[in-house]
N, CA, C and O atoms as a GROMACS GRO file, in nm:
protein
  648
    1MET      N    1  15.919   8.016  19.502
    1MET     CA    2  15.787   7.979  19.551
    1MET      C    3  15.688   7.994  19.437
    1MET      O    4  15.689   8.095  19.366
    2SER      N    5  15.604   7.898  19.421
    2SER     CA    6  15.505   7.898  19.315
    2SER      C    7  15.392   7.995  19.347
    2SER      O    8  15.363   8.023  19.463
    3SER      N    9  15.328   8.046  19.243
    3SER     CA   10  15.214   8.135  19.264
    3SER      C   11  15.084   8.056  19.274
    3SER      O   12  14.977   8.113  19.296
    4ASP      N   13  15.093   7.924  19.259
    4ASP     CA   14  14.977   7.836  19.271
    4ASP      C   15  14.923   7.842  19.414
    4ASP      O   16  14.997   7.819  19.509
    5SER      N   17  14.795   7.873  19.428
    5SER     CA   18  14.736   7.890  19.562
    5SER      C   19  14.729   7.758  19.638
    5SER      O   20  14.704   7.759  19.758
    6SER      N   21  14.750   7.644  19.571
    6SER     CA   22  14.750   7.516  19.641
    6SER      C   23  14.890   7.479  19.690
    6SER      O   24  14.908   7.374  19.752
    7ASP      N   25  14.988   7.563  19.664
    7ASP     CA   26  15.125   7.539  19.708
    7ASP      C   27  15.130   7.546  19.861
    7ASP      O   28  15.098   7.650  19.918
    8PRO      N   29  15.168   7.436  19.928
    8PRO     CA   30  15.168   7.436  20.074
    8PRO      C   31  15.263   7.540  20.134
    8PRO      O   32  15.235   7.593  20.242
    9ARG      N   33  15.374   7.571  20.066
    9ARG     CA   34  15.466   7.671  20.118
    9ARG      C   35  15.401   7.809  20.116
    9ARG      O   36  15.425   7.890  20.206
   10LEU      N   37  15.321   7.836  20.016
   10LEU     CA   38  15.252   7.965  20.007
   10LEU      C   39  15.150   7.975  20.121
   10LEU      O   40  15.139   8.078  20.187
   11THR      N   41  15.077   7.868  20.143
   11THR     CA   42  14.980   7.865  20.253
   11THR      C   43  15.051   7.886  20.386
   11THR      O   44  15.004   7.961  20.471
   12TYR      N   45  15.163   7.818  20.403
   12TYR     CA   46  15.243   7.832  20.524
   12TYR      C   47  15.282   7.979  20.545
   12TYR      O   48  15.265   8.033  20.654
   13THR      N   49  15.336   8.043  20.442
   13THR     CA   50  15.380   8.182  20.451
   13THR      C   51  15.262   8.274  20.482
   13THR      O   52  15.274   8.364  20.565
   14GLN      N   53  15.151   8.252  20.416
   14GLN     CA   54  15.033   8.335  20.441
   14GLN      C   55  14.982   8.317  20.584
   14GLN      O   56  14.942   8.414  20.649
   15ASN      N   57  14.983   8.194  20.633
   15ASN     CA   58  14.940   8.169  20.771
   15ASN      C   59  15.030   8.240  20.870
   15ASN      O   60  14.982   8.304  20.964
   16ILE      N   61  15.160   8.229  20.851
   16ILE     CA   62  15.255   8.295  20.942
   16ILE      C   63  15.232   8.446  20.940
   16ILE      O   64  15.229   8.509  21.046
   17GLU      N   65  15.217   8.503  20.822
   17GLU     CA   66  15.193   8.647  20.812
   17GLU      C   67  15.063   8.686  20.883
   17GLU      O   68  15.058   8.787  20.953
   18ARG      N   69  14.959   8.606  20.866
   18ARG     CA   70  14.832   8.633  20.932
   18ARG      C   71  14.846   8.625  21.084
   18ARG      O   72  14.795   8.710  21.156
   19TYR      N   73  14.915   8.522  21.133
   19TYR     CA   74  14.936   8.507  21.277
   19TYR      C   75  15.015   8.626  21.332
   19TYR      O   76  14.983   8.678  21.439
   20ARG      N   77  15.118   8.669  21.259
   20ARG     CA   78  15.198   8.783  21.307
   20ARG      C   79  15.116   8.911  21.312
   20ARG      O   80  15.133   8.992  21.403
   21ARG      N   81  15.028   8.929  21.216
   21ARG     CA   82  14.939   9.047  21.220
   21ARG      C   83  14.847   9.039  21.341
   21ARG      O   84  14.822   9.139  21.408
   22LEU      N   85  14.797   8.919  21.368
   22LEU     CA   86  14.710   8.901  21.485
   22LEU      C   87  14.783   8.933  21.616
   22LEU      O   88  14.725   8.989  21.708
   23LEU      N   89  14.911   8.896  21.623
   23LEU     CA   90  14.988   8.922  21.745
   23LEU      C   91  15.003   9.072  21.772
   23LEU      O   92  15.028   9.112  21.886
   24LYS      N   93  14.989   9.153  21.670
   24LYS     CA   94  15.001   9.298  21.686
   24LYS      C   95  14.872   9.362  21.738
   24LYS      O   96  14.868   9.481  21.767
   25THR      N   97  14.767   9.281  21.749
   25THR     CA   98  14.640   9.332  21.798
   25THR      C   99  14.628   9.306  21.948
   25THR      O  100  14.712   9.239  22.007
   26GLN      N  101  14.525   9.360  22.006
   26GLN     CA  102  14.503   9.340  22.149
   26GLN      C  103  14.443   9.202  22.170
   26GLN      O  104  14.336   9.170  22.118
   27LEU      N  105  14.514   9.119  22.249
   27LEU     CA  106  14.472   8.981  22.272
   27LEU      C  107  14.483   8.947  22.420
   27LEU      O  108  14.560   9.007  22.494
   28SER      N  109  14.404   8.849  22.460
   28SER     CA  110  14.420   8.799  22.597
   28SER      C  111  14.546   8.711  22.599
   28SER      O  112  14.598   8.674  22.494
   29ASP      N  113  14.594   8.680  22.718
   29ASP     CA  114  14.712   8.595  22.729
   29ASP      C  115  14.688   8.460  22.664
   29ASP      O  116  14.775   8.406  22.596
   30ALA      N  117  14.570   8.405  22.685
   30ALA     CA  118  14.537   8.274  22.628
   30ALA      C  119  14.535   8.279  22.475
   30ALA      O  120  14.584   8.188  22.409
   31GLU      N  121  14.478   8.385  22.420
   31GLU     CA  122  14.475   8.400  22.274
   31GLU      C  123  14.616   8.416  22.218
   31GLU      O  124  14.651   8.357  22.116
   32ARG      N  125  14.697   8.496  22.286
   32ARG     CA  126  14.836   8.518  22.243
   32ARG      C  127  14.913   8.387  22.244
   32ARG      O  128  14.985   8.356  22.150
   33GLU      N  129  14.899   8.310  22.352
   33GLU     CA  130  14.967   8.180  22.362
   33GLU      C  131  14.922   8.086  22.251
   33GLU      O  132  15.003   8.014  22.192
   34PHE      N  133  14.792   8.086  22.223
   34PHE     CA  134  14.739   8.000  22.117
   34PHE      C  135  14.800   8.036  21.982
   34PHE      O  136  14.842   7.948  21.907
   35ILE      N  137  14.806   8.165  21.951
   35ILE     CA  138  14.862   8.210  21.822
   35ILE      C  139  15.011   8.179  21.815
   35ILE      O  140  15.061   8.136  21.711
   36GLU      N  141  15.083   8.201  21.925
   36GLU     CA  142  15.226   8.170  21.926
   36GLU      C  143  15.249   8.021  21.904
   36GLU      O  144  15.343   7.981  21.835
   37ARG      N  145  15.162   7.938  21.963
   37ARG     CA  146  15.172   7.794  21.944
   37ARG      C  147  15.146   7.758  21.797
   37ARG      O  148  15.214   7.672  21.741
   38ARG      N  149  15.050   7.824  21.736
   38ARG     CA  150  15.020   7.797  21.594
   38ARG      C  151  15.138   7.837  21.505
   38ARG      O  152  15.169   7.768  21.409
   39ILE      N  153  15.202   7.949  21.537
   39ILE     CA  154  15.320   7.991  21.461
   39ILE      C  155  15.430   7.885  21.474
   39ILE      O  156  15.493   7.848  21.374
   40SER      N  157  15.453   7.837  21.594
   40SER     CA  158  15.554   7.734  21.617
   40SER      C  159  15.522   7.608  21.539
   40SER      O  160  15.610   7.547  21.477
   41GLU      N  161  15.396   7.568  21.541
   41GLU     CA  162  15.355   7.448  21.467
   41GLU      C  163  15.375   7.466  21.317
   41GLU      O  164  15.419   7.374  21.249
   42ALA      N  165  15.344   7.584  21.267
   42ALA     CA  166  15.362   7.611  21.124
   42ALA      C  167  15.509   7.607  21.087
   42ALA      O  168  15.546   7.553  20.983
   43HIS      N  169  15.593   7.664  21.172
   43HIS     CA  170  15.738   7.660  21.145
   43HIS      C  171  15.787   7.516  21.143
   43HIS      O  172  15.860   7.477  21.052
   44ARG      N  173  15.749   7.438  21.242
   44ARG     CA  174  15.794   7.300  21.250
   44ARG      C  175  15.749   7.218  21.129
   44ARG      O  176  15.819   7.127  21.086
   45ALA      N  177  15.633   7.250  21.076
   45ALA     CA  178  15.579   7.172  20.964
   45ALA      C  179  15.669   7.180  20.841
   45ALA      O  180  15.674   7.085  20.762
   46TYR      N  181  15.741   7.291  20.824
   46TYR     CA  182  15.822   7.307  20.704
   46TYR      C  183  15.971   7.322  20.732
   46TYR      O  184  16.050   7.349  20.642
   47GLU      N  185  16.009   7.306  20.857
   47GLU     CA  186  16.150   7.318  20.893
   47GLU      C  187  16.223   7.189  20.862
   47GLU      O  188  16.174   7.080  20.892
   48THR      N  189  16.339   7.200  20.802
   48THR     CA  190  16.422   7.084  20.772
   48THR      C  191  16.548   7.091  20.858
   48THR      O  192  16.578   7.195  20.915
   49PRO      N  193  16.620   6.980  20.868
   49PRO     CA  194  16.748   6.985  20.940
   49PRO      C  195  16.843   7.090  20.881
   49PRO      O  196  16.919   7.153  20.954
   50THR      N  197  16.838   7.108  20.750
   50THR     CA  198  16.922   7.209  20.686
   50THR      C  199  16.882   7.348  20.733
   50THR      O  200  16.969   7.433  20.757
   51ASP      N  201  16.752   7.373  20.745
   51ASP     CA  202  16.707   7.504  20.794
   51ASP      C  203  16.764   7.532  20.933
   51ASP      O  204  16.814   7.641  20.960
   52ARG      N  205  16.755   7.432  21.022
   52ARG     CA  206  16.808   7.449  21.158
   52ARG      C  207  16.958   7.473  21.155
   52ARG      O  208  17.010   7.557  21.229
   53PHE      N  209  17.028   7.399  21.070
   53PHE     CA  210  17.173   7.415  21.059
   53PHE      C  211  17.209   7.558  21.016
   53PHE      O  212  17.298   7.620  21.074
   54VAL      N  213  17.140   7.608  20.916
   54VAL     CA  214  17.169   7.742  20.866
   54VAL      C  215  17.141   7.847  20.973
   54VAL      O  216  17.221   7.939  20.992
   55VAL      N  217  17.030   7.835  21.042
   55VAL     CA  218  16.997   7.931  21.148
   55VAL      C  219  17.104   7.928  21.257
   55VAL      O  220  17.150   8.032  21.302
   56ARG      N  221  17.143   7.809  21.298
   56ARG     CA  222  17.245   7.796  21.403
   56ARG      C  223  17.379   7.853  21.356
   56ARG      O  224  17.448   7.920  21.432
   57ALA      N  225  17.415   7.825  21.231
   57ALA     CA  226  17.540   7.879  21.177
   57ALA      C  227  17.535   8.032  21.173
   57ALA      O  228  17.634   8.099  21.203
   58ASN      N  229  17.419   8.087  21.135
   58ASN     CA  230  17.404   8.232  21.133
   58ASN      C  231  17.419   8.290  21.274
   58ASN      O  232  17.484   8.393  21.292
   59ILE      N  233  17.359   8.225  21.372
   59ILE     CA  234  17.370   8.273  21.510
   59ILE      C  235  17.516   8.274  21.554
   59ILE      O  236  17.564   8.373  21.610
   60ASP      N  237  17.586   8.165  21.527
   60ASP     CA  238  17.728   8.160  21.563
   60ASP      C  239  17.807   8.270  21.492
   60ASP      O  240  17.894   8.334  21.551
   61HIS      N  241  17.776   8.291  21.365
   61HIS     CA  242  17.844   8.396  21.287
   61HIS      C  243  17.818   8.535  21.347
   61HIS      O  244  17.911   8.614  21.362
   62PHE      N  245  17.693   8.563  21.381
   62PHE     CA  246  17.660   8.695  21.437
   62PHE      C  247  17.722   8.714  21.575
   62PHE      O  248  17.768   8.824  21.608
   63LEU      N  249  17.725   8.609  21.656
   63LEU     CA  250  17.789   8.619  21.788
   63LEU      C  251  17.937   8.650  21.772
   63LEU      O  252  17.992   8.732  21.845
   64LYS      N  253  18.002   8.584  21.678
   64LYS     CA  254  18.144   8.610  21.654
   64LYS      C  255  18.163   8.753  21.602
   64LYS      O  256  18.256   8.822  21.644
   65ALA      N  257  18.078   8.797  21.511
   65ALA     CA  258  18.089   8.933  21.456
   65ALA      C  259  18.072   9.038  21.565
   65ALA      O  260  18.138   9.142  21.561
   66LEU      N  261  17.986   9.012  21.662
   66LEU     CA  262  17.964   9.109  21.770
   66LEU      C  263  18.082   9.119  21.864
   66LEU      O  264  18.091   9.214  21.942
   67SER      N  265  18.173   9.024  21.860
   67SER     CA  266  18.291   9.031  21.947
   67SER      C  267  18.400   9.119  21.888
   67SER      O  268  18.505   9.137  21.950
   68ASP      N  269  18.377   9.175  21.771
   68ASP     CA  270  18.473   9.267  21.708
   68ASP      C  271  18.456   9.405  21.771
   68ASP      O  272  18.350   9.467  21.758
   69ASP      N  273  18.558   9.452  21.838
   69ASP     CA  274  18.546   9.581  21.908
   69ASP      C  275  18.558   9.700  21.814
   69ASP      O  276  18.544   9.814  21.858
   70ASP      N  277  18.583   9.677  21.687
   70ASP     CA  278  18.593   9.786  21.590
   70ASP      C  279  18.461   9.815  21.518
   70ASP      O  280  18.457   9.898  21.427
   71LEU      N  281  18.354   9.747  21.557
   71LEU     CA  282  18.225   9.769  21.492
   71LEU      C  283  18.171   9.908  21.524
   71LEU      O  284  18.183   9.957  21.636
   72THR      N  285  18.113   9.970  21.424
   72THR     CA  286  18.046  10.097  21.449
   72THR      C  287  17.915  10.068  21.521
   72THR      O  288  17.864   9.957  21.512
   73PRO      N  289  17.860  10.165  21.592
   73PRO     CA  290  17.731  10.142  21.659
   73PRO      C  291  17.621  10.100  21.561
   73PRO      O  292  17.536  10.018  21.596
   74GLU      N  293  17.623  10.154  21.440
   74GLU     CA  294  17.521  10.118  21.341
   74GLU      C  295  17.533   9.972  21.300
   74GLU      O  296  17.433   9.900  21.293
   75LYS      N  297  17.658   9.928  21.274
   75LYS     CA  298  17.678   9.788  21.236
   75LYS      C  299  17.644   9.695  21.352
   75LYS      O  300  17.585   9.589  21.333
   76ARG      N  301  17.681   9.735  21.473
   76ARG     CA  302  17.651   9.654  21.592
   76ARG      C  303  17.500   9.638  21.607
   76ARG      O  304  17.450   9.530  21.636
   77SER      N  305  17.428   9.748  21.586
   77SER     CA  306  17.282   9.744  21.596
   77SER      C  307  17.223   9.651  21.490
   77SER      O  308  17.134   9.572  21.519
   78THR      N  309  17.273   9.661  21.368
   78THR     CA  310  17.223   9.576  21.259
   78THR      C  311  17.251   9.430  21.288
   78THR      O  312  17.162   9.345  21.271
   79ILE      N  313  17.372   9.399  21.332
   79ILE     CA  314  17.406   9.259  21.360
   79ILE      C  315  17.324   9.207  21.477
   79ILE      O  316  17.281   9.092  21.476
   80THR      N  317  17.300   9.291  21.577
   80THR     CA  318  17.218   9.250  21.691
   80THR      C  319  17.076   9.219  21.645
   80THR      O  320  17.017   9.119  21.688
   81LYS      N  321  17.020   9.302  21.559
   81LYS     CA  322  16.885   9.276  21.506
   81LYS      C  323  16.883   9.145  21.428
   81LYS      O  324  16.789   9.066  21.442
   82LEU      N  325  16.985   9.122  21.346
   82LEU     CA  326  16.991   8.997  21.270
   82LEU      C  327  17.003   8.876  21.363
   82LEU      O  328  16.942   8.772  21.339
   83LEU      N  329  17.082   8.891  21.468
   83LEU     CA  330  17.096   8.784  21.566
   83LEU      C  331  16.962   8.752  21.631
   83LEU      O  332  16.926   8.635  21.645
   84ILE      N  333  16.890   8.854  21.670
   84ILE     CA  334  16.758   8.834  21.733
   84ILE      C  335  16.661   8.767  21.636
   84ILE      O  336  16.586   8.678  21.675
   85GLU      N  337  16.662   8.811  21.510
   85GLU     CA  338  16.574   8.748  21.410
   85GLU      C  339  16.604   8.600  21.395
   85GLU      O  340  16.513   8.518  21.391
   86GLU      N  341  16.734   8.566  21.387
   86GLU     CA  342  16.771   8.426  21.373
   86GLU      C  343  16.734   8.348  21.498
   86GLU      O  344  16.681   8.237  21.490
   87ALA      N  345  16.762   8.406  21.614
   87ALA     CA  346  16.731   8.337  21.740
   87ALA      C  347  16.581   8.311  21.752
   87ALA      O  348  16.540   8.206  21.801
   88ASN      N  349  16.500   8.405  21.707
   88ASN     CA  350  16.355   8.387  21.713
   88ASN      C  351  16.307   8.270  21.627
   88ASN      O  352  16.203   8.211  21.654
   89LYS      N  353  16.383   8.237  21.525
   89LYS     CA  354  16.347   8.122  21.441
   89LYS      C  355  16.360   7.991  21.519
   89LYS      O  356  16.301   7.890  21.481
   90LEU      N  357  16.437   7.994  21.626
   90LEU     CA  358  16.459   7.873  21.706
   90LEU      C  359  16.366   7.864  21.825
   90LEU      O  360  16.384   7.776  21.909
   91SER      N  361  16.271   7.950  21.834
   91SER     CA  362  16.193   7.964  21.958
   91SER      C  363  16.075   7.868  21.967
   91SER      O  364  15.969   7.908  22.015
   92HIS      N  365  16.090   7.745  21.921
   92HIS     CA  366  15.972   7.661  21.926
   92HIS      C  367  15.990   7.520  21.980
   92HIS      O  368  15.894   7.443  21.979
   93ASP      N  369  16.107   7.482  22.026
   93ASP     CA  370  16.112   7.351  22.088
   93ASP      C  371  16.231   7.334  22.181
   93ASP      O  372  16.320   7.419  22.189
   94LEU      N  373  16.231   7.222  22.250
   94LEU     CA  374  16.330   7.194  22.353
   94LEU      C  375  16.472   7.183  22.295
   94LEU      O  376  16.568   7.228  22.357
   95GLU      N  377  16.484   7.126  22.178
   95GLU     CA  378  16.616   7.112  22.114
   95GLU      C  379  16.679   7.250  22.090
   95GLU      O  380  16.799   7.269  22.109
   96GLN      N  381  16.596   7.344  22.050
   96GLN     CA  382  16.647   7.479  22.024
   96GLN      C  383  16.684   7.547  22.156
   96GLN      O  384  16.780   7.625  22.160
   97LEU      N  385  16.610   7.518  22.261
   97LEU     CA  386  16.643   7.573  22.392
   97LEU      C  387  16.781   7.524  22.434
   97LEU      O  388  16.862   7.601  22.485
   98GLN      N  389  16.809   7.396  22.414
   98GLN     CA  390  16.940   7.341  22.450
   98GLN      C  391  17.051   7.409  22.369
   98GLN      O  392  17.156   7.442  22.424
   99PHE      N  393  17.028   7.431  22.240
   99PHE     CA  394  17.126   7.500  22.156
   99PHE      C  395  17.155   7.639  22.212
   99PHE      O  396  17.271   7.679  22.222
  100THR      N  397  17.051   7.712  22.248
  100THR     CA  398  17.067   7.847  22.301
  100THR      C  399  17.138   7.845  22.435
  100THR      O  400  17.225   7.928  22.461
  101GLU      N  401  17.101   7.751  22.521
  101GLU     CA  402  17.168   7.741  22.652
  101GLU      C  403  17.316   7.709  22.635
  101GLU      O  404  17.399   7.760  22.712
  102ASP      N  405  17.352   7.627  22.537
  102ASP     CA  406  17.493   7.598  22.510
  102ASP      C  407  17.568   7.724  22.470
  102ASP      O  408  17.682   7.745  22.511
  103ARG      N  409  17.503   7.810  22.388
  103ARG     CA  410  17.568   7.935  22.346
  103ARG      C  411  17.583   8.032  22.463
  103ARG      O  412  17.681   8.105  22.471
  104VAL      N  413  17.485   8.032  22.553
  104VAL     CA  414  17.494   8.117  22.672
  104VAL      C  415  17.613   8.072  22.758
  104VAL      O  416  17.691   8.155  22.804
  105LEU      N  417  17.626   7.942  22.778
  105LEU     CA  418  17.735   7.889  22.858
  105LEU      C  419  17.871   7.922  22.794
  105LEU      O  420  17.964   7.964  22.863
  106ALA      N  421  17.881   7.904  22.663
  106ALA     CA  422  18.007   7.936  22.593
  106ALA      C  423  18.039   8.085  22.607
  106ALA      O  424  18.155   8.122  22.623
  107GLY      N  425  17.937   8.169  22.600
  107GLY     CA  426  17.957   8.314  22.616
  107GLY      C  427  18.008   8.348  22.755
  107GLY      O  428  18.094   8.434  22.771
  108ARG      N  429  17.954   8.282  22.856
  108ARG     CA  430  18.002   8.305  22.993
  108ARG      C  431  18.149   8.268  23.007
  108ARG      O  432  18.226   8.339  23.071
  109LYS      N  433  18.187   8.156  22.945
  109LYS     CA  434  18.327   8.114  22.951
  109LYS      C  435  18.418   8.214  22.881
  109LYS      O  436  18.526   8.245  22.931
  110ARG      N  437  18.374   8.265  22.765
  110ARG     CA  438  18.454   8.366  22.694
  110ARG      C  439  18.472   8.491  22.779
  110ARG      O  440  18.580   8.549  22.784
  111LEU      N  441  18.364   8.532  22.846
  111LEU     CA  442  18.372   8.650  22.933
  111LEU      C  443  18.470   8.627  23.048
  111LEU      O  444  18.550   8.715  23.081
  112GLU      N  445  18.463   8.509  23.109
  112GLU     CA  446  18.557   8.477  23.218
  112GLU      C  447  18.701   8.485  23.171
  112GLU      O  448  18.787   8.540  23.239
  113GLN      N  449  18.727   8.429  23.053
  113GLN     CA  450  18.863   8.430  22.998
  113GLN      C  451  18.912   8.572  22.974
  113GLN      O  452  19.026   8.605  23.008
  114LEU      N  453  18.827   8.655  22.917
  114LEU     CA  454  18.867   8.792  22.889
  114LEU      C  455  18.888   8.870  23.019
  114LEU      O  456  18.984   8.947  23.030
  115ARG      N  457  18.801   8.851  23.115
  115ARG     CA  458  18.818   8.920  23.244
  115ARG      C  459  18.948   8.877  23.311
  115ARG      O  460  19.019   8.960  23.368
  116SER      N  461  18.979   8.750  23.304
  116SER     CA  462  19.102   8.702  23.366
  116SER      C  463  19.225   8.759  23.295
  116SER      O  464  19.325   8.790  23.360
  117LYS      N  465  19.220   8.772  23.163
  117LYS     CA  466  19.331   8.836  23.091
  117LYS      C  467  19.348   8.981  23.133
  117LYS      O  468  19.460   9.027  23.156
  118LEU      N  469  19.235   9.052  23.144
  118LEU     CA  470  19.242   9.193  23.184
  118LEU      C  471  19.297   9.210  23.325
  118LEU      O  472  19.365   9.309  23.353
  119ASN      N  473  19.270   9.115  23.414
  119ASN     CA  474  19.316   9.124  23.552
  119ASN      C  475  19.459   9.074  23.570
  119ASN      O  476  19.518   9.090  23.677
  120ASP      N  477  19.514   9.014  23.467
  120ASP     CA  478  19.651   8.963  23.475
  120ASP      C  479  19.749   9.081  23.471
  120ASP      O  480  19.744   9.162  23.378
  121PRO      N  481  19.836   9.092  23.570
  121PRO     CA  482  19.930   9.206  23.572
  121PRO      C  483  20.026   9.206  23.453
  121PRO      O  484  20.084   9.310  23.421
  122ARG      N  485  20.042   9.092  23.389
  122ARG     CA  486  20.132   9.085  23.272
  122ARG      C  487  20.064   9.133  23.144
  122ARG      O  488  20.128   9.144  23.039
  123PHE      N  489  19.934   9.163  23.152
  123PHE     CA  490  19.860   9.206  23.033
  123PHE      C  491  19.915   9.341  22.986
  123PHE      O  492  19.935   9.432  23.066
  124ASP      N  493  19.939   9.353  22.857
  124ASP     CA  494  19.997   9.473  22.798
  124ASP      C  495  19.904   9.593  22.819
  124ASP      O  496  19.793   9.595  22.767
  125PRO      N  497  19.950   9.692  22.894
  125PRO     CA  498  19.866   9.810  22.921
  125PRO      C  499  19.822   9.882  22.793
  125PRO      O  500  19.717   9.946  22.791
  126ALA      N  501  19.902   9.873  22.688
  126ALA     CA  502  19.867   9.940  22.563
  126ALA      C  503  19.740   9.880  22.501
  126ALA      O  504  19.668   9.947  22.428
  127ASN      N  505  19.714   9.754  22.532
  127ASN     CA  506  19.596   9.687  22.475
  127ASN      C  507  19.478   9.688  22.571
  127ASN      O  508  19.369   9.643  22.535
  128ARG      N  509  19.497   9.739  22.690
  128ARG     CA  510  19.393   9.735  22.793
  128ARG      C  511  19.266   9.809  22.750
  128ARG      O  512  19.155   9.760  22.772
  129SER      N  513  19.281   9.925  22.688
  129SER     CA  514  19.164  10.004  22.646
  129SER      C  515  19.081   9.927  22.543
  129SER      O  516  18.958   9.920  22.554
  130GLN      N  517  19.148   9.869  22.445
  130GLN     CA  518  19.077   9.793  22.342
  130GLN      C  519  19.011   9.669  22.404
  130GLN      O  520  18.897   9.636  22.371
  131ALA      N  521  19.081   9.602  22.494
  131ALA     CA  522  19.025   9.484  22.559
  131ALA      C  523  18.906   9.521  22.647
  131ALA      O  524  18.810   9.444  22.658
  132SER      N  525  18.912   9.637  22.710
  132SER     CA  526  18.799   9.683  22.793
  132SER      C  527  18.676   9.710  22.707
  132SER      O  528  18.564   9.679  22.747
  133ARG      N  529  18.696   9.769  22.590
  133ARG     CA  530  18.583   9.793  22.498
  133ARG      C  531  18.525   9.660  22.451
  133ARG      O  532  18.403   9.643  22.443
  134LEU      N  533  18.614   9.566  22.420
  134LEU     CA  534  18.569   9.434  22.377
  134LEU      C  535  18.489   9.367  22.488
  134LEU      O  536  18.386   9.305  22.463
  135LEU      N  537  18.536   9.379  22.611
  135LEU     CA  538  18.465   9.321  22.725
  135LEU      C  539  18.325   9.381  22.738
  135LEU      O  540  18.228   9.308  22.758
  136ALA      N  541  18.315   9.512  22.726
  136ALA     CA  542  18.183   9.578  22.734
  136ALA      C  543  18.090   9.528  22.624
  136ALA      O  544  17.972   9.504  22.647
  137THR      N  545  18.144   9.513  22.504
  137THR     CA  546  18.065   9.462  22.392
  137THR      C  547  18.018   9.319  22.418
  137THR      O  548  17.901   9.286  22.397
  138MET      N  549  18.110   9.237  22.464
  138MET     CA  550  18.075   9.097  22.489
  138MET      C  551  17.974   9.085  22.603
  138MET      O  552  17.887   8.999  22.599
  139GLU      N  553  17.985   9.170  22.704
  139GLU     CA  554  17.889   9.167  22.815
  139GLU      C  555  17.750   9.204  22.766
  139GLU      O  556  17.651   9.143  22.808
  140GLU      N  557  17.740   9.303  22.678
  140GLU     CA  558  17.609   9.341  22.624
  140GLU      C  559  17.551   9.230  22.537
  140GLU      O  560  17.432   9.200  22.545
  141THR      N  561  17.635   9.168  22.455
  141THR     CA  562  17.590   9.057  22.372
  141THR      C  563  17.543   8.942  22.459
  141THR      O  564  17.440   8.880  22.432
  142GLN      N  565  17.618   8.913  22.563
  142GLN     CA  566  17.582   8.806  22.656
  142GLN      C  567  17.449   8.836  22.724
  142GLN      O  568  17.366   8.747  22.741
  143ARG      N  569  17.429   8.961  22.763
  143ARG     CA  570  17.303   9.000  22.826
  143ARG      C  571  17.185   8.973  22.732
  143ARG      O  572  17.083   8.919  22.773
  144LEU      N  573  17.201   9.011  22.605
  144LEU     CA  574  17.094   8.988  22.507
  144LEU      C  575  17.069   8.839  22.488
  144LEU      O  576  16.954   8.795  22.482
  145LEU      N  577  17.175   8.763  22.480
  145LEU     CA  578  17.161   8.619  22.459
  145LEU      C  579  17.095   8.552  22.579
  145LEU      O  580  17.009   8.465  22.562
  146GLU      N  581  17.133   8.592  22.699
  146GLU     CA  582  17.071   8.534  22.819
  146GLU      C  583  16.924   8.575  22.830
  146GLU      O  584  16.840   8.497  22.874
  147GLU      N  585  16.894   8.697  22.790
  147GLU     CA  586  16.755   8.743  22.791
  147GLU      C  587  16.671   8.659  22.695
  147GLU      O  588  16.561   8.617  22.728
  148PHE      N  589  16.724   8.636  22.575
  148PHE     CA  590  16.653   8.554  22.478
  148PHE      C  591  16.637   8.412  22.530
  148PHE      O  592  16.530   8.352  22.517
  149CYS      N  593  16.743   8.358  22.590
  149CYS     CA  594  16.737   8.222  22.642
  149CYS      C  595  16.628   8.210  22.748
  149CYS      O  596  16.554   8.112  22.751
  150GLU      N  597  16.619   8.308  22.835
  150GLU     CA  598  16.516   8.305  22.940
  150GLU      C  599  16.375   8.312  22.879
  150GLU      O  600  16.285   8.241  22.924
  151GLN      N  601  16.357   8.395  22.778
  151GLN     CA  602  16.226   8.402  22.710
  151GLN      C  603  16.193   8.269  22.645
  151GLN      O  604  16.080   8.221  22.654
  152LEU      N  605  16.292   8.210  22.580
  152LEU     CA  606  16.273   8.081  22.515
  152LEU      C  607  16.241   7.973  22.619
  152LEU      O  608  16.153   7.890  22.597
  153ARG      N  609  16.312   7.975  22.730
  153ARG     CA  610  16.288   7.878  22.837
  153ARG      C  611  16.145   7.889  22.888
  153ARG      O  612  16.077   7.788  22.905
  154ARG      N  613  16.099   8.013  22.912
  154ARG     CA  614  15.961   8.031  22.959
  154ARG      C  615  15.861   7.980  22.856
  154ARG      O  616  15.761   7.918  22.891
  155LYS      N  617  15.888   8.008  22.730
  155LYS     CA  618  15.796   7.967  22.624
  155LYS      C  619  15.790   7.814  22.612
  155LYS      O  620  15.682   7.756  22.607
  156VAL      N  621  15.908   7.750  22.606
  156VAL     CA  622  15.912   7.606  22.587
  156VAL      C  623  15.862   7.533  22.711
  156VAL      O  624  15.782   7.440  22.700
  157ILE      N  625  15.908   7.574  22.827
  157ILE     CA  626  15.867   7.506  22.950
  157ILE      C  627  15.719   7.529  22.977
  157ILE      O  628  15.648   7.437  23.018
  158GLY      N  629  15.672   7.650  22.954
  158GLY     CA  630  15.532   7.681  22.974
  158GLY      C  631  15.441   7.602  22.883
  158GLY      O  632  15.335   7.556  22.924
  159ARG      N  633  15.483   7.586  22.758
  159ARG     CA  634  15.400   7.516  22.660
  159ARG      C  635  15.405   7.365  22.684
  159ARG      O  636  15.302   7.298  22.677
  160ASP      N  637  15.526   7.312  22.711
  160ASP     CA  638  15.540   7.169  22.724
  160ASP      C  639  15.516   7.118  22.866
  160ASP      O  640  15.507   6.998  22.888
  161GLY      N  641  15.504   7.211  22.961
  161GLY     CA  642  15.481   7.173  23.099
  161GLY      C  643  15.596   7.096  23.160
  161GLY      O  644  15.576   7.012  23.248
  162ILE      N  645  15.716   7.124  23.115
  162ILE     CA  646  15.834   7.053  23.165
  162ILE      C  647  15.873   7.107  23.300
  162ILE      O  648  15.971   7.061  23.359
   0.00000   0.00000   0.00000
C-alpha cells in the first residue's frame, strides 16, 4: 500500500478503521445501522472476485480444520476466531448469505451422517469415544455457523427489505 494520501486503498482502510472505532461508541440503532451500511459499502467498493474466493476458501479450510477431534482447546479457539473473522468479511450482501446458508446445510448433512454412524450397531466400539468427541466438536462448530448465518440473514434482509 502506498503512503500517498491520495491512494484510494489508504482512504478505504482509514474509513473502515474510523467506522469500526465509531461502532465501539454508544450509538442509536439507526446510527449503528448507518455505520454498518457504510462499512459494507466500503468493502464492496474494493472487493474483487479473487477476494471473495480467498475468503470462501479460508472459511472452508477453517471448517474442515475444526472437524479434527485432536485439536487442543487453544487451537480450536484460534481457528474459531479466524473463522468468525473470515465470515464477517462476507457480511454485506445476498450472495454471501447464500454461500453461508450452503455451508450451514452441508454442516447439517455432515452431522446427520456422523450421528447415523454412531447409532449403527456395527460401528466399532473402540472408535466410539473419538467419534463422540468429533460429534461434539462438529455440533459446536455448526452452532457457531448457524448463529452467524442468522445474524447475516437479519442484516441482509433488514437492509435490503427482502
